[in-house]
C-alpha positions, 0 to 999 in steps of 0.5 A, a space after each residue: 204374359 202377366 205379373 203383379 206385385 203379389 202382396 194384398 188381401 184381395 182383388 187387384 186395386 181399383 183406385 191406383 194413381 195414374 201409372 207413370 214410368 218407373 224411375 230406374 237408376 241405370 243406363 239401357 243395354 241393347 241386349 241381355 249381357 253375360 257377366 264377364 271379368 271385364 264388364 260388370 253386370 247390370 243391376 235391374 231396378 225394383 218395380 214401383 209397386 207403390 204406384 202400380 199395384 194393378 195387373 201388369 202385362 208384357 205383350 205385343 200385338 204383332 211380332 215386328 214391334 217391341 214388347 210393351 209393359 202395360 198396367 190395367 187401370 181397373 177403374 176405366 178398363 184401359 191399359 196404360 203404357 209403363 214402358 216399351 222394351 225397345 232396348 231388345 232386338 225385335 227377334 228376342 223372345 220375352 215370356 214367362 214373366 213373374 216378380 221376384 221378391 228381395 225379402 225386404 218389400 221390393 219386387 223386381 220383374 223377371 222373365 225368360 228373355 232370349 232363352 235366359 233368366 233375366 231381371 229387367 226394367 224399363 232400361 235393360 236386363 240382368 241375366 244369368 249366363 246359362 241357358 234355360 232347358 227350353 229356349 222359348 218358355 211361356 209359363 213362368 212363376 217364382 216362389 222364393 228364389 226358385 223360377 219355375 217355367 215350361 213350354 206350352 203344356 198340352 200342345 206339341 207332345 208331352 211336356 215337362 216342368 223345369 225349375 232353376 233354384 237360387 236364381 239370385 245366388 252365386 251358384 244357381 242350379 238349373 234342373 234338366 230334362 231328366 230331373 222331371 218327375 212327370 210329363 203332361 200329355 196332350 188331350 187332358 185339356 183343351 189345347 194348352 196352358 200358357 202361364 201359371 202362378 205360384 201358390 203357397 199354403 203357409 196358413 190356409 189349405 187353398 188346395 183341399 187334398 191330403 197334402 197340408 201346407 204344400 205349394 202349387 203352380 196353377 194355370 188355365 187351359 183354353 176352355 177354362 180347365 185348371 192345371 194344378 201342379 203340386 210341388 214337393 217339400 224340396 220344391 220339385 214339381 212332383 204331380 199334377 191334376 186337371 180340373 174342368 172349369 165352370 165359368 160364370 159368364 153370360 157371353 161365353 162363346 163356347 169357343 176356346 182362348 189362350 190365357 197367356 197372363 196369370 196374376 196372384 194377389 195374396 196377404 203377407 201370410 197367405 191367409 187370403 188369395 185371389 188369382 186371375 187369368 187374362 185371355 189373349 183373344 180379348 175375352 177378358 180377365 177371369 178370376 179362379 175361386 178358392 179353395 180347389 178340391 183335389 182328391 188323392 186319386 186326381 193326382 197324376 205323376 210319372 211318364 206312363 201318361 196313358 194312365 193320367 186322368 182328368 179329375 171329377 171335381 171342378 173349379 169355379 171361375 167368373 169374368 172379372 174385367 176386360 182384357 186386351 187382345 194380343 198375339 203374345 202376352 204374359 202377366 205379373 203383379 205386385 203380390 201385396 196390394 189393396 183388397 178386402 179387407 184392408 190389412 194396413 189401415 191407420 190405427 183406429 181413432 174415434 169417429 169425429 161426429 158433430 152433435 151431442 149425445 142422447 140417452 135414448 132413441 128419441 121419437 121425432 115431435 113437432 117440438 123437438 128436432 130429430 138428431 142427425 147421425 154422423 157418417 162413419 169414417 171409412 177413410 180410416 176404418 175400412 176393416 170389419 167392425 163389430 158391435 158386441 158386448 161380452 156380458 149383458 150388464 155392460 154397454 155395447 162396444 163398437 170395435 174394429 179388427 186390426 187385420 195386421 195384429 189380430 187385435 180388436 180396437 175400440 172405436 167407441 162405447 154406446 154408453 148413451 143407451 140404457 143397459 137393457 136396450 137391445 142393439 143388433 141387426 147392424 149394417 151400413 147405409 150409403 148416402 149415394 155420395 160416398 158416405 156411409 152411416 151405421 144403422 141397427 135395430 136399437 130398442 126395436 126400431 130402425 136407427 142410424 147411430 154413431 159415437 154420440 147418439 141415435 137417429 130413429 124411425 118412430 114406427 116399431 119393427 115387426 119383431 122387437 129384437 131382430 139379430 139379422 140386418 142388411 141394407 140394399 139401397 134404401 131398404 132394410 132387411 131384418 129377421 129374428 134367428 131363422 132356424 130357432 124357435 119355430 118357423 121364421 119370416 124375413 121382414 123389410 122396411 122400404 125408403 128408410 131415409 125417406 119421408 114415408 118409410 114402408 114397414 112390411 108386416 108379417 103377412 107380407 112375407 112370401 115364405 117362412 123358414 122352418 127348423 131342422 134344415 140347418 144347425 140351430 140358427 142364422 144370426 146375421 146376413 149380408 146383401 149381395 147385388 148382381 150388377 155385373 157378375 152372377 155371384 149365385 149361379 142359378 136361373 135368375 140373372 142380375 138378382 139380389 140376395 141375402 146370405 148368412 151362415 148357420 152354426 155348422 157352416 151351412 149357407 142360407 141364401 135368400 133370393 129377392 124379387 125384382 121389386 125387393 121382396 124376399 121371394 125364396 131361399 136355399 140352404 147349402 151345406 158348407 165345406 170348411 177348410 180349417 184344420 182345427 175344426 172342433 166338429 161342434 157348432 158356433 153362432 156366427 153373429 157378424 157378417 161382412 161384405 166387401 165389393 167393388 163399386 160395380 160389384 165385379 169383385 166380392 168377398 164375404 166374411 162371418 165371425 164366430 161368437 165362440 171365438 173360432 175366427 172369421 171365415 170367408 165364403 168363396 164365390 160363386 155359389 151354385 144354386 139349381 132351380 130345384 134348391 129354391 124353397 118358398 111358401 108356407 108348406 115347409 114340409 116340402 122344403 129341402 136342403 140343396 145337394 150343391 155345397 158352399 166352400 169356406 176357409 178360416 181367414 182370421 181370429 175373432 173375439 168371443 162374445 155373448 152378443 155381436 153383429 157386424 158391419 163394414 164400409 163396403 167399398 
């Protein structure tokens, strides 16, 4: 079974300190103990989320050995032992694990141990006296002070979901078999579901249905079918839906596997969410992508199970990481952890640079050395960064989003530039050693820049005022407002920091994008690389792409050839989960992409110039081969039938001109 410290705006952190046993404050107990007047109850210690934010599993390989609590080291793929639960009798059943929050930032591990609800740690257990409705549940999740549990839905006949309210209060309420509002029959999904996570819609509709700000339990069946259980406003499991899963995994054996450990990471306000499921067969850990679309007709309830059906809509998953094989496992995690974009960075300070300002981009000559732009301070400024100005008669400002407050903090003004100098198409260039330098089109040339000056290539770009810019390796891709002002082409410059940069010209383009395929225009894009995960599900494995957002949430996907040329493009209509959507359109002038070093996790965001907010694009994208357009006979170019899903993630500033960049890792 699996658990995690839940708070965190993204995927499990990939660079945690090496796990150490959690320091606890009480003596071990050989068995779960009932509280009596003569013997005080043990108090389980809080879990050390500060040092163990990765997915945690409670597992054992064989039934004659003690359960182990292990943490995934996402950088190495190994599982590190935190402790063994050797204080339990070898026959004691442990499963349905989760994390319970004390409301003050502390989390304590919780499970069904010997058929009772128990808080636990490395030395002992703290259990409720009353037995659970089923003695060996294997699904467990906590939402607030309510523990939800079940025994293997889908296997062994119709199954019900049970719950215990006020689990840390003076009078816990154990709901019984007859309190259930439905049961789940066999046959709707492959074999069974073995763990679930709790999802709360405090600020985002993660399940797109007719029930706003609802809560759900979500589990994964053995052929990637997704079980979604909807909770009523009073917390009862009131209905469920089953969505077939579509998994992006080249090595899928086509067989089935139990997924006994589930993990959910979310931000404090639930405006970001990532969920993962670990295979007992060692297939790996799989990420479920949000949102899920569940039409009203998909919900099943009641006990006439012959009428219960599988939903026509599907759920998307990708393989995220390796997992250990085990005969029994369950998962938990500290919910608030590291992820993209970070929500608790130090207060922004101006980046320390090492050279004097220059009033204009300078060409290199034999008499005058070129400036060298300083690296960006990614250690302290990992949130989305925008280069913007509200009015054309003021200097460009470089600002960073403080995700905890929603405010934008000034890093510096580019007041060393003439007020008429155009700045756009910004991105980050990696030096290959962990350093990133800001890059843009400044005055129609490729320039590295910082708070004091610029370092520019001498040759002019093919268009003087591009507004889309992205860097992949040492290649700078740029364009001028595709979708507006006639057919547009994508340009690129190779070897931008080398001795002989290659500027590709208008005639080097392999296609052009006409007007009319999406609303108005695209104003920024990000570069995506499929080193380890197929983020774009198509017939092109391990490809690279540029991805931008048009003004009514249409997604523009540009595929790059193996040699780096933009070779084809697709347009996917966007489906946005946003209650306050005005139905109008807005430019999205700033794009951001966060990914892991090996590209096995990815999050992308687009900021509205109209102040609508920052929107997250959810992966993977499905692009059938027929959706790709190329060449110059644009009358044959078409919009794709498949769609892309987005959610509103955060507020954004209104601006007349803006562009986005970020430290990618």
